[in-house]
C-alpha positions in Angstrom: -85.6 -220.6 18.4 -89.3 -220.6 19.4 -91.2 -217.4 19.1 -91.0 -215.3 22.2 -94.2 -213.6 23.3 -94.3 -210.6 25.6 -96.4 -211.0 28.8 -97.7 -207.8 30.2 -100.0 -209.2 32.9 -97.4 -209.0 35.7 -95.8 -205.6 34.9 -97.6 -203.9 37.8 -95.1 -205.6 40.1 -92.2 -203.9 38.3 -90.7 -200.8 39.9 -90.6 -197.6 37.9 -87.9 -197.4 35.3 -84.8 -195.7 36.8 -82.7 -193.1 35.0 -79.7 -195.5 34.7 -81.8 -198.5 33.6 -82.2 -199.6 30.0 -85.8 -200.4 29.0 -86.3 -203.7 27.3 -89.1 -206.1 26.5 -90.3 -208.1 29.5 -91.4 -211.8 29.4 -92.8 -214.3 31.8 -92.6 -218.1 31.2 -94.1 -221.0 33.0 -91.6 -223.8 33.3 -93.9 -226.2 35.1 -93.4 -227.6 38.6 -89.8 -227.2 39.7 -88.4 -229.9 41.9 -86.1 -228.4 44.5 -82.8 -229.5 46.0 -84.2 -229.5 49.5 -87.1 -231.7 48.6 -89.9 -229.3 47.9 -91.6 -228.2 44.7 -92.4 -224.8 43.3 -95.8 -225.3 41.6 -96.3 -223.7 38.2 -92.9 -222.0 38.5 -92.7 -218.7 36.6 -89.4 -217.3 35.3 -89.3 -213.6 34.4 -86.7 -212.2 32.0 -85.9 -209.2 29.8 -84.4 -209.3 26.4 -82.0 -206.9 24.6 -81.6 -207.3 20.9 -83.2 -209.8 18.5 -83.0 -213.3 20.1 -83.7 -214.8 16.7 -80.5 -213.3 15.1 -78.2 -216.2 15.9 -75.3 -214.5 14.1 -74.8 -212.4 17.2 -73.2 -213.5 20.4 -75.7 -214.4 23.2 -75.0 -213.3 26.8 -77.0 -214.2 30.0 -77.3 -211.6 32.8 -78.1 -212.9 36.3 -79.4 -211.0 39.3 -77.9 -210.2 42.7 -79.7 -210.7 45.9 -82.7 -208.2 46.2 -82.4 -207.1 42.6 -84.1 -207.6 39.2 -83.1 -207.9 35.6 -81.8 -204.3 35.5 -79.0 -205.1 37.9 -76.3 -205.3 35.2 -77.6 -202.5 32.9 -74.6 -200.4 34.0 -72.4 -202.7 31.9 -74.5 -202.5 28.7 -72.8 -200.5 25.9 -69.7 -199.9 28.1 -67.7 -202.5 26.1 -67.5 -204.0 22.7 -68.7 -207.3 24.1 -71.9 -205.9 25.6 -72.7 -203.4 22.8 -76.4 -204.4 22.2 -76.2 -203.5 18.6 -73.9 -206.5 18.2 -74.9 -208.7 21.1 -78.1 -210.4 22.3 -78.7 -210.3 26.1 -81.2 -212.3 28.2 -81.4 -210.9 31.7 -83.1 -213.5 33.9 -84.8 -212.8 37.2 -83.8 -215.1 40.0 -86.2 -217.1 42.0 -87.5 -215.1 45.0 -87.0 -211.6 43.5 -90.7 -210.8 43.3 -90.9 -211.2 39.5 -89.9 -214.8 39.0 -91.8 -217.2 41.4 -91.5 -215.9 45.0 -93.2 -216.1 48.3 -94.8 -212.8 47.6 -96.4 -213.7 44.2 -97.1 -217.4 44.3 -100.9 -218.1 44.1 -100.5 -221.8 45.0 -97.9 -221.4 47.8 -98.2 -217.8 49.2 -95.7 -216.3 51.7 -94.6 -218.8 54.4 -96.1 -221.7 52.4 -93.5 -221.2 49.7 -90.7 -223.9 49.8 -87.1 -223.1 50.5 -84.9 -223.0 47.4 -81.1 -222.8 46.7 -78.9 -221.1 44.3 -78.6 -224.3 42.4 -82.4 -224.2 42.1 -82.1 -220.7 40.6 -79.7 -222.1 38.0 -82.1 -225.0 37.3 -85.0 -222.6 36.7 -82.8 -220.6 34.3 -81.7 -223.7 32.5 -85.3 -224.8 32.0 -86.2 -221.4 30.7 -83.4 -221.5 28.1 -84.4 -225.0 27.2 -87.9 -223.7 26.5 -86.4 -221.0 24.3 -84.4 -223.6 22.3 -81.0 -222.3 23.6 -78.4 -225.0 23.9 -75.3 -222.9 24.2 -74.4 -219.3 25.2 -71.3 -217.2 24.7 -71.1 -215.7 28.2 -72.9 -215.7 31.6 -72.4 -212.6 33.7 -73.4 -211.9 37.3 -72.5 -209.7 40.2 -72.7 -210.7 43.9 -75.3 -213.5 44.1 -75.4 -213.2 40.3 -71.7 -214.1 40.2 -72.4 -217.0 42.6 -75.0 -218.3 40.2 -72.6 -217.8 37.2 -70.0 -220.0 38.9 -72.7 -222.5 39.8 -73.6 -222.6 36.1 -70.0 -223.3 35.2 -69.9 -226.2 37.5 -73.4 -227.7 36.8 -73.2 -227.2 33.0 -69.5 -226.9 32.0 -70.1 -227.1 28.3 -73.0 -224.7 28.1 -71.0 -221.5 27.9 -67.7 -220.2 26.6 -67.1 -217.5 29.3 -68.1 -216.8 32.9 -67.8 -213.3 34.3 -68.3 -213.3 38.1 -68.1 -209.9 39.9 -67.7 -209.8 43.7 -68.7 -213.5 44.0 -68.2 -216.4 46.3 -68.1 -220.1 45.2 -68.8 -221.1 48.8 -70.5 -218.7 51.3 -68.3 -217.7 54.1 -69.2 -217.4 57.8 -68.8 -213.7 57.6 -71.2 -213.3 54.6 -73.8 -215.5 56.3 -73.5 -213.4 59.5 -74.3 -210.3 57.4 -77.4 -211.9 55.9 -78.5 -213.3 59.3 -78.2 -209.8 60.9 -80.4 -208.4 58.0 -83.0 -211.2 58.4 -83.2 -210.5 62.1 -84.1 -206.9 61.2 -86.9 -207.9 58.8 -88.4 -211.0 60.3 -90.3 -209.3 63.3 -92.1 -207.0 60.9 -93.7 -209.7 58.7 -97.1 -211.1 59.6 -98.1 -214.7 58.7 -100.4 -213.3 55.9 -97.4 -211.5 54.4 -98.4 -208.0 55.5 -95.7 -205.6 56.8 -95.0 -202.0 57.4 -92.4 -201.0 54.8 -91.2 -198.0 56.7 -90.2 -199.9 59.9 -89.1 -203.1 58.2 -86.8 -201.5 55.6 -85.5 -198.8 57.8 -84.3 -201.4 60.2 -82.6 -203.4 57.4 -81.0 -200.5 55.5 -78.0 -199.8 57.7 -76.8 -203.4 57.5 -77.4 -204.2 53.9 -77.2 -200.8 52.1 -74.3 -199.4 54.1 -72.3 -201.9 56.2 -72.3 -204.7 53.8 -72.2 -202.7 50.5 -69.6 -200.0 51.1 -66.4 -199.4 53.1 -65.7 -197.0 56.0 -63.4 -194.9 53.8 -66.1 -194.4 51.1 -68.8 -193.7 53.6 -66.8 -191.1 55.5 -65.7 -189.5 52.2 -69.3 -189.2 51.1 -70.9 -188.1 54.4 -69.1 -185.5 56.4 -71.7 -185.1 59.2 -74.6 -187.1 60.8 -77.3 -184.9 59.2 -76.1 -185.9 55.7 -76.3 -189.6 56.4 -79.6 -189.3 58.1 -81.0 -187.6 55.0 -79.4 -190.3 52.9 -81.2 -193.0 54.9 -84.5 -191.3 54.4 -83.9 -190.9 50.7 -82.7 -194.5 50.4 -85.8 -195.7 52.2 -88.1 -194.0 49.8 -86.1 -195.3 46.8 -86.0 -198.9 48.2 -89.8 -198.8 48.9 -90.2 -197.9 45.2 -88.5 -201.1 44.2 -91.6 -203.0 45.4 -89.4 -205.7 47.0 -91.1 -207.8 49.7 -89.0 -208.5 52.8 -90.0 -212.2 52.9 -88.6 -212.6 49.3 -85.3 -211.1 50.5 -85.3 -213.5 53.5 -85.8 -216.5 51.2 -83.0 -215.4 48.8 -80.7 -214.8 51.8 -81.3 -218.3 53.0 -80.3 -219.6 49.6 -77.3 -217.3 49.8 -76.1 -218.7 53.1 -76.3 -222.3 51.9 -74.4 -221.9 48.7 -71.5 -224.1 48.0 -70.6 -225.3 44.5 -68.7 -228.2 45.9 -72.0 -229.8 47.0 -72.9 -230.2 43.3 -73.4 -233.7 42.0 -70.5 -236.0 42.8 -68.0 -233.4 44.1 -68.8 -234.3 47.8 -67.6 -231.1 49.3 -64.4 -231.0 47.4 -64.2 -227.3 46.3 -60.9 -227.7 44.3 -62.4 -230.6 42.3 -65.7 -228.7 41.7 -63.9 -225.5 40.5 -61.3 -227.5 38.7 -64.1 -229.0 36.5 -64.9 -225.6 35.0 -64.2 -225.5 31.3 -65.3 -222.0 30.5 -62.8 -219.2 30.5 -63.5 -217.1 33.6 -63.1 -213.6 34.9 -63.5 -212.9 38.6 -63.3 -209.3 39.8 -62.9 -208.1 43.4 -62.5 -204.7 45.1 -59.8 -203.8 47.5 -62.1 -204.6 50.4 -65.5 -206.2 50.4 -67.5 -206.3 53.7 -70.2 -208.6 52.3 -68.5 -211.2 50.2 -64.9 -211.4 51.5 -62.4 -211.1 48.6 -60.2 -213.9 50.0 -62.9 -216.4 49.0 -63.1 -215.1 45.5 -59.3 -215.0 45.1 -59.1 -218.5 46.4 -61.8 -219.6 43.9 -59.9 -218.0 41.0 -56.8 -219.9 41.9 -58.7 -223.2 41.6 -60.3 -222.5 38.2 -58.1 -223.8 35.4 -58.5 -220.7 33.1 -59.4 -217.7 35.2 -58.4 -214.0 35.0 -58.5 -212.3 38.4 -59.1 -208.6 38.3 -58.4 -206.6 41.4 -60.1 -203.2 41.4 -58.5 -200.3 43.1 -61.6 -198.8 44.7 -63.1 -197.7 48.0 -66.6 -198.7 46.9 -66.4 -202.2 48.4 -69.1 -204.6 47.2 -70.7 -201.7 45.2 -67.7 -201.7 42.9 -69.8 -203.9 40.7 -72.4 -201.2 40.1 -73.1 -197.9 38.3 -71.8 -196.0 41.4 -68.2 -196.8 40.6 -67.4 -195.5 37.1 -63.7 -196.3 37.2 -64.4 -199.9 38.2 -67.1 -200.2 35.5 -64.4 -199.1 32.9 -61.9 -201.6 34.3 -64.4 -204.4 34.3 -65.6 -203.6 30.8 -62.0 -203.6 29.4 -61.3 -206.9 31.2 -64.5 -208.5 29.7 -63.4 -207.4 26.2 -59.9 -208.7 26.8 -61.2 -212.1 28.0 -63.9 -212.7 25.5 -63.0 -210.9 22.3 -66.7 -211.1 21.3 
């Protein structure tokens, strides 16, 4: 494997390390011009990633972590060291930042194609950028690819695009084809953000994100039961929104980046890959990796029915139904029982 150098020139874009994040070396690689599915090109495409463990120690399993919408390489830190498989003493992990997350090439950080000049990309383009990065690193096979939400959607796309590249796929709260409901959620959120962004990329974070928060941080991510259990009066939830606004502003995410990722989210359909011609059963039936798909009892962002249907079409797939009120956030550090159940299922599937 080629030597990996640590690039520190872009670390100013990173949010401050959170208490439940695991620090790791950060890297930035230029994969050259990236031709896109919709016909554009990302010039001098940069892919950001973090590494856990010694990548050169090929005696240890190698796992790829993928990002959810509006998240960075810390998104799956809550799983690290929760299972035998993801014990970083015994496992190498590469957590790759998705296109459009503000660390890999994005509307907000591109020098050649800033803001609205940036071309539209898809989830398959995200996967292609990740594949080119791994090619640069000399990696031809990995043990597992793991993602939650949009990360799970990328993981399933990996399994369809490159069926021999991995042994296992773990997709948490995913979709293989975006539903009308999910695209309505992201459209509502885009409508909250778009009026606040100027053509030069400037925006007022307080007004933009405060308009967006109720849709994407509450309605899409949680369930009515969980919300009403946590907040017993209006004052509590108003305080939560103010605290959440300050936290989200600290993530340094640009609203145009989120809009671009959400457009990719809406267009996603693994059956449009290569020669599958819209046949979802054929596309998912081509997956050779052993898969794990997990869903909560209710998901108001990615409907569980789509994930359950996807699991039924994958030849070797374990479906894990989580008994939780946390909804889409079941695949996060907020839901400790679900983390335990997911970790046990990962160990059961992989045996790494």
